[in-house]
A tleap script that builds the chain and sets N, CA, C and O, in Angstrom:
source leaprc.protein.ff14SB
mol = sequence {
  NMET ALA THR ALA THR ALA GLN MET ASN ASP
  GLU ALA LEU ASP ARG ALA GLN ASN GLY GLN
  SER VAL SER ASN TYR PRO THR ILE TYR ALA
  GLY PHE GLU ALA LEU GLY ILE ALA THR ALA
  ALA ILE LEU PRO ARG ILE ASN ILE PHE SER
  TYR ARG ALA TRP LYS ALA LYS GLY ARG GLN
  VAL ARG ARG GLY GLU HIE GLY VAL LYS VAL
  VAL THR TYR LEU PRO THR GLU LYS LYS VAL
  LYS GLN PRO ASP GLY SER GLU LYS ILE GLU
  HIE GLY LYS ARG PRO TRP ARG ALA THR VAL
  PHE HIE ILE SER GLN THR ASP SER LEU THR
  CALA
}
set mol.1.N position { -41.665 -5.503 -7.201 }
set mol.1.CA position { -41.289 -5.830 -8.811 }
set mol.1.C position { -39.994 -5.286 -8.901 }
set mol.1.O position { -39.832 -4.193 -8.357 }
set mol.2.N position { -39.327 -5.651 -9.297 }
set mol.2.CA position { -37.524 -5.504 -9.911 }
set mol.2.C position { -37.582 -4.281 -10.588 }
set mol.2.O position { -38.567 -3.820 -11.165 }
set mol.3.N position { -36.608 -3.845 -10.499 }
set mol.3.CA position { -36.237 -2.304 -11.232 }
set mol.3.C position { -35.652 -3.248 -12.736 }
set mol.3.O position { -35.516 -4.463 -12.879 }
set mol.4.N position { -35.465 -2.407 -13.449 }
set mol.4.CA position { -34.989 -3.028 -15.273 }
set mol.4.C position { -33.602 -3.145 -14.892 }
set mol.4.O position { -33.180 -4.123 -15.508 }
set mol.5.N position { -32.910 -2.775 -14.368 }
set mol.5.CA position { -31.718 -2.834 -14.027 }
set mol.5.C position { -31.260 -3.917 -13.395 }
set mol.5.O position { -30.281 -4.593 -13.712 }
set mol.6.N position { -32.019 -4.077 -12.453 }
set mol.6.CA position { -31.971 -5.322 -11.526 }
set mol.6.C position { -31.813 -6.741 -12.673 }
set mol.6.O position { -30.889 -7.544 -12.804 }
set mol.7.N position { -33.259 -6.611 -13.454 }
set mol.7.CA position { -33.596 -7.467 -14.251 }
set mol.7.C position { -32.662 -8.116 -14.897 }
set mol.7.O position { -32.297 -9.291 -14.906 }
set mol.8.N position { -32.187 -6.736 -15.674 }
set mol.8.CA position { -31.063 -7.242 -16.481 }
set mol.8.C position { -29.643 -7.898 -16.225 }
set mol.8.O position { -28.930 -8.594 -16.949 }
set mol.9.N position { -29.450 -7.296 -14.583 }
set mol.9.CA position { -28.341 -7.842 -14.045 }
set mol.9.C position { -28.485 -9.498 -13.875 }
set mol.9.O position { -27.589 -10.305 -14.122 }
set mol.10.N position { -29.913 -9.830 -13.364 }
set mol.10.CA position { -30.265 -11.088 -12.759 }
set mol.10.C position { -30.408 -11.971 -14.517 }
set mol.10.O position { -30.175 -13.163 -14.720 }
set mol.11.N position { -30.726 -11.228 -15.266 }
set mol.11.CA position { -30.397 -12.336 -17.007 }
set mol.11.C position { -28.942 -12.590 -17.106 }
set mol.11.O position { -28.615 -13.770 -16.975 }
set mol.12.N position { -27.978 -11.702 -17.315 }
set mol.12.CA position { -26.989 -11.244 -17.183 }
set mol.12.C position { -26.306 -12.572 -16.525 }
set mol.12.O position { -25.569 -13.368 -17.107 }
set mol.13.N position { -26.733 -12.612 -15.176 }
set mol.13.CA position { -26.238 -13.973 -14.417 }
set mol.13.C position { -26.725 -14.963 -14.540 }
set mol.13.O position { -26.071 -15.856 -14.001 }
set mol.14.N position { -27.879 -15.384 -15.154 }
set mol.14.CA position { -28.660 -16.550 -15.405 }
set mol.14.C position { -28.193 -16.796 -16.570 }
set mol.14.O position { -28.666 -17.827 -17.050 }
set mol.15.N position { -27.361 -16.195 -17.299 }
set mol.15.CA position { -27.095 -16.740 -18.910 }
set mol.15.C position { -25.484 -17.138 -18.608 }
set mol.15.O position { -24.942 -18.138 -19.078 }
set mol.16.N position { -24.971 -16.370 -17.922 }
set mol.16.CA position { -23.469 -17.005 -17.404 }
set mol.16.C position { -23.236 -18.095 -16.811 }
set mol.16.O position { -22.270 -18.833 -17.001 }
set mol.17.N position { -24.429 -18.294 -15.799 }
set mol.17.CA position { -23.929 -19.360 -15.137 }
set mol.17.C position { -24.717 -21.041 -15.823 }
set mol.17.O position { -24.656 -22.232 -15.520 }
set mol.18.N position { -25.240 -20.404 -16.609 }
set mol.18.CA position { -26.614 -21.989 -17.449 }
set mol.18.C position { -26.424 -21.867 -18.583 }
set mol.18.O position { -27.328 -22.284 -19.306 }
set mol.19.N position { -25.038 -21.176 -19.347 }
set mol.19.CA position { -24.801 -21.314 -20.750 }
set mol.19.C position { -24.132 -22.670 -21.030 }
set mol.19.O position { -23.561 -23.297 -20.138 }
set mol.20.N position { -24.229 -23.139 -22.408 }
set mol.20.CA position { -23.535 -24.640 -22.697 }
set mol.20.C position { -22.264 -24.263 -22.745 }
set mol.20.O position { -21.373 -24.763 -22.057 }
set mol.21.N position { -22.078 -23.078 -23.817 }
set mol.21.CA position { -20.466 -23.023 -24.378 }
set mol.21.C position { -19.894 -22.534 -23.754 }
set mol.21.O position { -20.013 -21.632 -22.925 }
set mol.22.N position { -18.515 -23.681 -24.477 }
set mol.22.CA position { -17.414 -23.310 -23.714 }
set mol.22.C position { -16.488 -22.474 -24.925 }
set mol.22.O position { -15.298 -22.313 -24.657 }
set mol.23.N position { -16.941 -22.002 -26.094 }
set mol.23.CA position { -15.879 -21.246 -26.922 }
set mol.23.C position { -14.942 -20.669 -26.471 }
set mol.23.O position { -13.779 -20.962 -26.750 }
set mol.24.N position { -15.416 -19.398 -25.403 }
set mol.24.CA position { -14.755 -18.949 -25.013 }
set mol.24.C position { -13.605 -18.972 -24.080 }
set mol.24.O position { -12.665 -18.177 -24.041 }
set mol.25.N position { -13.871 -20.222 -23.179 }
set mol.25.CA position { -12.588 -20.873 -22.508 }
set mol.25.C position { -11.292 -20.407 -22.865 }
set mol.25.O position { -10.628 -19.726 -22.083 }
set mol.26.N position { -10.900 -20.723 -23.970 }
set mol.26.CA position { -9.222 -20.904 -24.302 }
set mol.26.C position { -8.941 -19.039 -24.165 }
set mol.26.O position { -7.853 -18.648 -23.743 }
set mol.27.N position { -9.804 -18.243 -24.483 }
set mol.27.CA position { -9.892 -16.592 -24.660 }
set mol.27.C position { -9.570 -16.276 -22.836 }
set mol.27.O position { -8.566 -15.717 -22.395 }
set mol.28.N position { -10.547 -16.729 -22.149 }
set mol.28.CA position { -10.755 -16.136 -20.922 }
set mol.28.C position { -9.368 -16.846 -20.542 }
set mol.28.O position { -8.532 -15.986 -20.820 }
set mol.29.N position { -8.694 -17.964 -20.052 }
set mol.29.CA position { -7.567 -18.517 -19.518 }
set mol.29.C position { -6.510 -17.573 -20.287 }
set mol.29.O position { -5.771 -16.933 -19.538 }
set mol.30.N position { -6.416 -17.480 -21.011 }
set mol.30.CA position { -5.181 -16.993 -22.150 }
set mol.30.C position { -5.263 -15.147 -21.554 }
set mol.30.O position { -4.144 -14.656 -21.407 }
set mol.31.N position { -6.346 -14.289 -21.265 }
set mol.31.CA position { -6.586 -13.138 -21.040 }
set mol.31.C position { -6.483 -12.886 -19.342 }
set mol.31.O position { -5.798 -11.938 -18.959 }
set mol.32.N position { -7.187 -13.765 -18.325 }
set mol.32.CA position { -6.493 -13.504 -17.092 }
set mol.32.C position { -5.030 -14.292 -16.626 }
set mol.32.O position { -4.479 -13.979 -15.571 }
set mol.33.N position { -4.562 -15.179 -17.391 }
set mol.33.CA position { -3.276 -15.486 -17.391 }
set mol.33.C position { -2.230 -14.146 -17.889 }
set mol.33.O position { -1.178 -13.803 -17.351 }
set mol.34.N position { -2.746 -13.683 -18.805 }
set mol.34.CA position { -1.747 -12.278 -19.081 }
set mol.34.C position { -1.885 -11.059 -18.084 }
set mol.34.O position { -1.089 -10.155 -17.832 }
set mol.35.N position { -3.379 -11.371 -17.511 }
set mol.35.CA position { -3.388 -10.210 -16.206 }
set mol.35.C position { -2.720 -10.979 -14.663 }
set mol.35.O position { -2.901 -10.481 -13.551 }
set mol.36.N position { -1.940 -12.264 -14.914 }
set mol.36.CA position { -1.333 -12.419 -13.632 }
set mol.36.C position { -2.077 -13.343 -12.602 }
set mol.36.O position { -1.757 -13.672 -11.460 }
set mol.37.N position { -3.396 -13.720 -13.526 }
set mol.37.CA position { -4.100 -14.793 -12.591 }
set mol.37.C position { -3.758 -15.909 -12.761 }
set mol.37.O position { -3.768 -16.401 -13.889 }
set mol.38.N position { -3.258 -16.783 -11.363 }
set mol.38.CA position { -2.808 -18.272 -11.717 }
set mol.38.C position { -4.244 -19.154 -12.524 }
set mol.38.O position { -5.454 -19.047 -12.321 }
set mol.39.N position { -3.535 -19.933 -13.389 }
set mol.39.CA position { -4.668 -20.672 -13.745 }
set mol.39.C position { -5.752 -21.431 -12.882 }
set mol.39.O position { -6.973 -21.289 -12.819 }
set mol.40.N position { -4.827 -22.335 -12.202 }
set mol.40.CA position { -6.042 -22.920 -11.190 }
set mol.40.C position { -7.190 -22.030 -10.363 }
set mol.40.O position { -8.172 -22.483 -9.775 }
set mol.41.N position { -6.810 -20.717 -10.479 }
set mol.41.CA position { -7.941 -19.803 -10.111 }
set mol.41.C position { -8.724 -19.290 -10.442 }
set mol.41.O position { -9.504 -18.639 -9.748 }
set mol.42.N position { -8.762 -19.532 -12.415 }
set mol.42.CA position { -9.490 -19.234 -13.447 }
set mol.42.C position { -10.673 -20.164 -13.266 }
set mol.42.O position { -10.471 -21.235 -13.838 }
set mol.43.N position { -11.844 -20.092 -12.653 }
set mol.43.CA position { -12.956 -20.823 -13.206 }
set mol.43.C position { -14.287 -20.169 -13.556 }
set mol.43.O position { -15.195 -19.668 -12.892 }
set mol.44.N position { -14.050 -20.370 -14.893 }
set mol.44.CA position { -15.213 -19.556 -15.650 }
set mol.44.C position { -16.644 -20.604 -15.515 }
set mol.44.O position { -16.898 -21.797 -15.682 }
set mol.45.N position { -17.408 -19.295 -15.088 }
set mol.45.CA position { -19.098 -19.625 -14.575 }
set mol.45.C position { -18.959 -19.610 -13.094 }
set mol.45.O position { -19.975 -19.438 -12.420 }
set mol.46.N position { -17.889 -19.762 -12.562 }
set mol.46.CA position { -17.889 -19.820 -11.300 }
set mol.46.C position { -17.428 -18.574 -10.224 }
set mol.46.O position { -17.819 -18.258 -9.101 }
set mol.47.N position { -16.386 -18.028 -11.164 }
set mol.47.CA position { -15.725 -16.867 -10.271 }
set mol.47.C position { -15.099 -16.058 -11.618 }
set mol.47.O position { -14.125 -15.314 -11.505 }
set mol.48.N position { -15.682 -16.263 -12.716 }
set mol.48.CA position { -15.382 -15.341 -13.735 }
set mol.48.C position { -16.912 -14.675 -14.764 }
set mol.48.O position { -17.439 -15.396 -15.611 }
set mol.49.N position { -17.398 -13.295 -14.485 }
set mol.49.CA position { -18.421 -13.063 -14.668 }
set mol.49.C position { -18.615 -11.642 -15.313 }
set mol.49.O position { -17.815 -10.761 -14.997 }
set mol.50.N position { -19.736 -11.337 -16.291 }
set mol.50.CA position { -19.618 -10.169 -16.765 }
set mol.50.C position { -19.880 -8.930 -15.679 }
set mol.50.O position { -20.077 -9.381 -14.550 }
set mol.51.N position { -19.931 -7.410 -15.757 }
set mol.51.CA position { -20.068 -5.928 -15.040 }
set mol.51.C position { -21.424 -6.921 -14.080 }
set mol.51.O position { -21.208 -7.471 -13.000 }
set mol.52.N position { -22.570 -6.932 -14.710 }
set mol.52.CA position { -23.636 -7.184 -14.642 }
set mol.52.C position { -24.099 -8.193 -13.935 }
set mol.52.O position { -24.751 -8.050 -12.900 }
set mol.53.N position { -23.775 -9.343 -14.477 }
set mol.53.CA position { -23.564 -10.455 -13.569 }
set mol.53.C position { -23.220 -10.394 -11.907 }
set mol.53.O position { -23.918 -10.725 -10.948 }
set mol.54.N position { -21.567 -9.717 -11.987 }
set mol.54.CA position { -21.000 -9.621 -10.660 }
set mol.54.C position { -22.069 -8.548 -9.961 }
set mol.54.O position { -22.162 -8.715 -8.745 }
set mol.55.N position { -22.812 -7.582 -10.454 }
set mol.55.CA position { -23.702 -6.682 -9.860 }
set mol.55.C position { -24.950 -7.558 -9.223 }
set mol.55.O position { -25.155 -7.375 -8.023 }
set mol.56.N position { -25.840 -8.536 -9.953 }
set mol.56.CA position { -26.637 -9.484 -9.937 }
set mol.56.C position { -26.297 -10.330 -8.223 }
set mol.56.O position { -27.259 -10.464 -7.466 }
set mol.57.N position { -24.843 -10.851 -7.765 }
set mol.57.CA position { -24.548 -11.719 -7.218 }
set mol.57.C position { -23.738 -10.500 -5.857 }
set mol.57.O position { -22.786 -10.734 -5.113 }
set mol.58.N position { -24.320 -9.630 -5.939 }
set mol.58.CA position { -23.871 -8.671 -5.217 }
set mol.58.C position { -22.615 -8.059 -4.813 }
set mol.58.O position { -22.395 -7.479 -3.750 }
set mol.59.N position { -21.694 -8.283 -5.928 }
set mol.59.CA position { -20.237 -7.389 -6.095 }
set mol.59.C position { -20.224 -6.242 -7.113 }
set mol.59.O position { -20.931 -6.089 -8.109 }
set mol.60.N position { -19.281 -5.501 -6.636 }
set mol.60.CA position { -19.082 -4.059 -7.701 }
set mol.60.C position { -17.458 -4.625 -8.049 }
set mol.60.O position { -16.615 -4.951 -7.214 }
set mol.61.N position { -17.298 -4.626 -9.765 }
set mol.61.CA position { -15.831 -4.277 -10.196 }
set mol.61.C position { -15.507 -3.223 -9.949 }
set mol.61.O position { -16.307 -2.337 -10.249 }
set mol.62.N position { -14.188 -2.820 -9.290 }
set mol.62.CA position { -13.565 -2.241 -8.737 }
set mol.62.C position { -13.337 -1.145 -9.977 }
set mol.62.O position { -13.361 -1.531 -11.146 }
set mol.63.N position { -13.141 0.089 -9.667 }
set mol.63.CA position { -12.865 1.166 -10.977 }
set mol.63.C position { -11.602 1.228 -11.386 }
set mol.63.O position { -10.720 1.600 -10.612 }
set mol.64.N position { -11.306 0.819 -12.853 }
set mol.64.CA position { -10.116 1.070 -13.186 }
set mol.64.C position { -9.415 -0.371 -13.624 }
set mol.64.O position { -8.290 -0.567 -14.085 }
set mol.65.N position { -10.572 -1.390 -13.289 }
set mol.65.CA position { -9.980 -3.177 -13.369 }
set mol.65.C position { -9.945 -3.085 -14.819 }
set mol.65.O position { -10.707 -2.303 -15.387 }
set mol.66.N position { -8.952 -3.972 -15.614 }
set mol.66.CA position { -9.717 -4.256 -17.150 }
set mol.66.C position { -9.861 -5.709 -17.087 }
set mol.66.O position { -9.100 -6.440 -16.453 }
set mol.67.N position { -10.982 -6.144 -17.849 }
set mol.67.CA position { -11.355 -7.700 -17.554 }
set mol.67.C position { -10.822 -8.054 -18.943 }
set mol.67.O position { -9.937 -7.406 -19.502 }
set mol.68.N position { -11.469 -9.212 -19.496 }
set mol.68.CA position { -10.913 -10.071 -20.655 }
set mol.68.C position { -12.411 -9.908 -21.487 }
set mol.68.O position { -13.526 -10.075 -20.993 }
set mol.69.N position { -12.035 -9.474 -23.123 }
set mol.69.CA position { -13.166 -9.025 -23.969 }
set mol.69.C position { -13.320 -10.614 -24.655 }
set mol.69.O position { -12.411 -11.339 -25.060 }
set mol.70.N position { -14.651 -10.851 -24.633 }
set mol.70.CA position { -15.154 -12.297 -25.189 }
set mol.70.C position { -16.724 -11.942 -26.156 }
set mol.70.O position { -17.523 -11.020 -25.990 }
set mol.71.N position { -16.742 -13.060 -27.161 }
set mol.71.CA position { -17.754 -12.862 -27.446 }
set mol.71.C position { -18.819 -13.779 -27.328 }
set mol.71.O position { -18.500 -14.960 -27.464 }
set mol.72.N position { -20.202 -13.486 -27.073 }
set mol.72.CA position { -21.288 -14.572 -26.566 }
set mol.72.C position { -22.603 -13.942 -27.925 }
set mol.72.O position { -22.662 -13.042 -28.763 }
set mol.73.N position { -23.538 -15.166 -27.401 }
set mol.73.CA position { -24.387 -15.012 -27.814 }
set mol.73.C position { -26.159 -14.640 -27.447 }
set mol.73.O position { -26.859 -15.506 -26.922 }
set mol.74.N position { -26.714 -13.268 -27.801 }
set mol.74.CA position { -28.125 -13.129 -27.174 }
set mol.74.C position { -29.236 -13.631 -27.792 }
set mol.74.O position { -29.157 -13.362 -28.990 }
set mol.75.N position { -30.242 -14.239 -27.534 }
set mol.75.CA position { -31.094 -14.860 -27.891 }
set mol.75.C position { -32.137 -13.561 -28.058 }
set mol.75.O position { -32.270 -12.604 -27.295 }
set mol.76.N position { -32.925 -13.886 -29.484 }
set mol.76.CA position { -33.675 -12.944 -30.171 }
set mol.76.C position { -34.855 -13.683 -30.667 }
set mol.76.O position { -34.896 -14.792 -31.199 }
set mol.77.N position { -35.893 -12.780 -30.366 }
set mol.77.CA position { -37.270 -13.338 -31.499 }
set mol.77.C position { -37.504 -11.720 -32.289 }
set mol.77.O position { -37.087 -10.598 -31.999 }
set mol.78.N position { -38.244 -12.168 -33.235 }
set mol.78.CA position { -38.787 -11.593 -34.527 }
set mol.78.C position { -40.302 -11.960 -34.458 }
set mol.78.O position { -40.531 -13.031 -33.895 }
set mol.79.N position { -41.412 -11.242 -34.943 }
set mol.79.CA position { -42.253 -11.669 -34.974 }
set mol.79.C position { -42.045 -11.396 -36.835 }
set mol.79.O position { -41.619 -10.371 -37.367 }
set mol.80.N position { -42.394 -12.377 -37.358 }
set mol.80.CA position { -42.747 -12.481 -39.171 }
set mol.80.C position { -44.151 -12.599 -39.771 }
set mol.80.O position { -44.773 -13.625 -39.497 }
set mol.81.N position { -44.537 -11.988 -40.293 }
set mol.81.CA position { -45.744 -11.832 -40.816 }
set mol.81.C position { -46.234 -13.298 -41.607 }
set mol.81.O position { -45.153 -13.592 -42.117 }
set mol.82.N position { -46.737 -13.881 -41.829 }
set mol.82.CA position { -47.316 -15.418 -42.725 }
set mol.82.C position { -48.163 -14.862 -43.323 }
set mol.82.O position { -48.830 -13.921 -42.893 }
set mol.83.N position { -48.290 -15.606 -44.889 }
set mol.83.CA position { -49.266 -15.402 -46.149 }
set mol.83.C position { -50.713 -15.035 -45.819 }
set mol.83.O position { -51.392 -14.190 -46.402 }
set mol.84.N position { -51.203 -16.080 -44.428 }
set mol.84.CA position { -52.348 -15.797 -44.360 }
set mol.84.C position { -52.765 -15.102 -43.283 }
set mol.84.O position { -53.875 -15.335 -42.805 }
set mol.85.N position { -51.819 -14.023 -42.680 }
set mol.85.CA position { -52.062 -12.972 -42.028 }
set mol.85.C position { -51.197 -12.643 -40.633 }
set mol.85.O position { -50.678 -11.665 -40.096 }
set mol.86.N position { -51.443 -14.695 -40.276 }
set mol.86.CA position { -50.919 -14.473 -39.231 }
set mol.86.C position { -49.403 -13.993 -38.455 }
set mol.86.O position { -48.972 -13.017 -39.068 }
set mol.87.N position { -48.736 -14.272 -37.626 }
set mol.87.CA position { -47.706 -13.714 -37.142 }
set mol.87.C position { -47.207 -15.131 -36.115 }
set mol.87.O position { -47.762 -15.938 -35.369 }
set mol.88.N position { -45.964 -14.871 -36.563 }
set mol.88.CA position { -45.044 -16.335 -36.317 }
set mol.88.C position { -44.081 -15.687 -35.699 }
set mol.88.O position { -43.509 -14.698 -36.155 }
set mol.89.N position { -43.846 -16.240 -34.579 }
set mol.89.CA position { -42.671 -15.708 -33.911 }
set mol.89.C position { -41.272 -16.490 -34.226 }
set mol.89.O position { -41.439 -17.700 -34.072 }
set mol.90.N position { -39.703 -16.096 -34.691 }
set mol.90.CA position { -38.765 -16.617 -34.961 }
set mol.90.C position { -37.679 -16.347 -33.679 }
set mol.90.O position { -37.249 -15.280 -33.241 }
set mol.91.N position { -37.443 -17.571 -33.309 }
set mol.91.CA position { -36.137 -17.438 -32.635 }
set mol.91.C position { -34.712 -17.607 -32.804 }
set mol.91.O position { -34.486 -18.699 -33.325 }
set mol.92.N position { -33.534 -16.861 -32.533 }
set mol.92.CA position { -32.331 -16.851 -33.256 }
set mol.92.C position { -31.746 -16.339 -31.910 }
set mol.92.O position { -32.337 -16.266 -30.832 }
set mol.93.N position { -29.944 -15.865 -32.310 }
set mol.93.CA position { -29.040 -15.210 -31.637 }
set mol.93.C position { -28.704 -14.559 -32.768 }
set mol.93.O position { -28.932 -14.648 -33.974 }
set mol.94.N position { -27.857 -13.612 -31.732 }
set mol.94.CA position { -26.790 -12.432 -32.501 }
set mol.94.C position { -25.717 -12.225 -31.457 }
set mol.94.O position { -25.768 -12.137 -30.230 }
set mol.95.N position { -24.778 -12.177 -32.292 }
set mol.95.CA position { -23.561 -11.808 -31.476 }
set mol.95.C position { -23.573 -10.485 -30.411 }
set mol.95.O position { -24.443 -9.614 -30.406 }
set mol.96.N position { -22.471 -10.542 -29.567 }
set mol.96.CA position { -22.484 -9.824 -28.194 }
set mol.96.C position { -21.216 -9.815 -27.820 }
set mol.96.O position { -20.603 -10.840 -27.521 }
set mol.97.N position { -20.712 -8.619 -27.809 }
set mol.97.CA position { -19.177 -8.282 -27.192 }
set mol.97.C position { -18.936 -8.291 -25.711 }
set mol.97.O position { -18.667 -7.112 -25.483 }
set mol.98.N position { -18.893 -8.775 -24.862 }
set mol.98.CA position { -18.938 -8.428 -23.433 }
set mol.98.C position { -17.701 -8.797 -23.220 }
set mol.98.O position { -16.934 -9.517 -23.859 }
set mol.99.N position { -17.542 -7.834 -21.604 }
set mol.99.CA position { -15.849 -8.004 -21.087 }
set mol.99.C position { -16.336 -8.846 -19.483 }
set mol.99.O position { -17.273 -8.480 -18.773 }
set mol.100.N position { -15.689 -9.673 -19.288 }
set mol.100.CA position { -15.778 -10.404 -18.100 }
set mol.100.C position { -14.458 -9.971 -17.043 }
set mol.100.O position { -13.389 -9.434 -17.334 }
set mol.101.N position { -15.081 -10.515 -15.462 }
set mol.101.CA position { -14.236 -10.203 -14.443 }
set mol.101.C position { -13.912 -10.965 -14.005 }
set mol.101.O position { -14.726 -11.877 -14.152 }
set mol.102.N position { -12.568 -11.441 -13.093 }
set mol.102.CA position { -12.516 -12.207 -12.359 }
set mol.102.C position { -12.926 -11.768 -10.853 }
set mol.102.O position { -12.905 -10.562 -10.604 }
set mol.103.N position { -13.326 -12.748 -9.764 }
set mol.103.CA position { -13.630 -12.316 -8.650 }
set mol.103.C position { -12.953 -11.637 -7.905 }
set mol.103.O position { -13.515 -10.824 -7.171 }
set mol.104.N position { -11.435 -11.800 -7.890 }
set mol.104.CA position { -10.219 -10.901 -7.439 }
set mol.104.C position { -10.305 -9.274 -7.418 }
set mol.104.O position { -9.921 -8.492 -6.548 }
set mol.105.N position { -11.176 -8.938 -9.133 }
set mol.105.CA position { -11.457 -7.618 -9.256 }
set mol.105.C position { -12.407 -7.448 -8.906 }
set mol.105.O position { -13.070 -6.862 -9.762 }
set mol.106.N position { -13.025 -7.675 -7.884 }
set mol.106.CA position { -14.345 -7.179 -7.080 }
set mol.106.C position { -14.828 -6.610 -5.717 }
set mol.106.O position { -13.785 -6.645 -5.064 }
set mol.107.N position { -15.318 -6.353 -5.299 }
set mol.107.CA position { -15.947 -5.890 -4.119 }
set mol.107.C position { -17.060 -6.099 -3.630 }
set mol.107.O position { -18.046 -5.659 -4.221 }
set mol.108.N position { -17.181 -6.701 -2.629 }
set mol.108.CA position { -18.672 -7.225 -1.654 }
set mol.108.C position { -19.370 -5.955 -1.976 }
set mol.108.O position { -18.930 -4.828 -1.749 }
set mol.109.N position { -20.341 -6.212 -2.448 }
set mol.109.CA position { -21.517 -4.482 -2.225 }
set mol.109.C position { -22.031 -4.621 -0.502 }
set mol.109.O position { -22.121 -3.533 0.066 }
set mol.110.N position { -22.325 -5.718 0.247 }
set mol.110.CA position { -22.581 -5.195 1.524 }
set mol.110.C position { -21.189 -5.513 2.357 }
set mol.110.O position { -20.679 -6.624 2.503 }
set mol.111.N position { -20.769 -4.405 2.801 }
set mol.111.CA position { -19.481 -4.452 3.839 }
set mol.111.C position { -19.900 -4.618 5.404 }
set mol.111.O position { -19.031 -4.665 6.274 }
savepdb mol mol.pdb
quit
């Protein structure tokens, strides 16, 4: 059984690789270009991930690196009591601020 931290890392990686929204792309490109990374080297969902997603990929963000702040949405579930006494699960999303890093800001954990 995976540890809770490993599970959170894997979930972060899954959301990063399989998400559908591209609304953060302009922010990601502008932010990494400002950090001196060439536009051609910026590939969201391929070489741009959050700290936890990089951990799940076996990489560590180097100490002192500055990433780009983005807003994403996390899925939520809420139990709602029905008038007949049963419970219904409502699904939704909530905003979450995250910082993403380029692969050039990371090192492999397997050296």
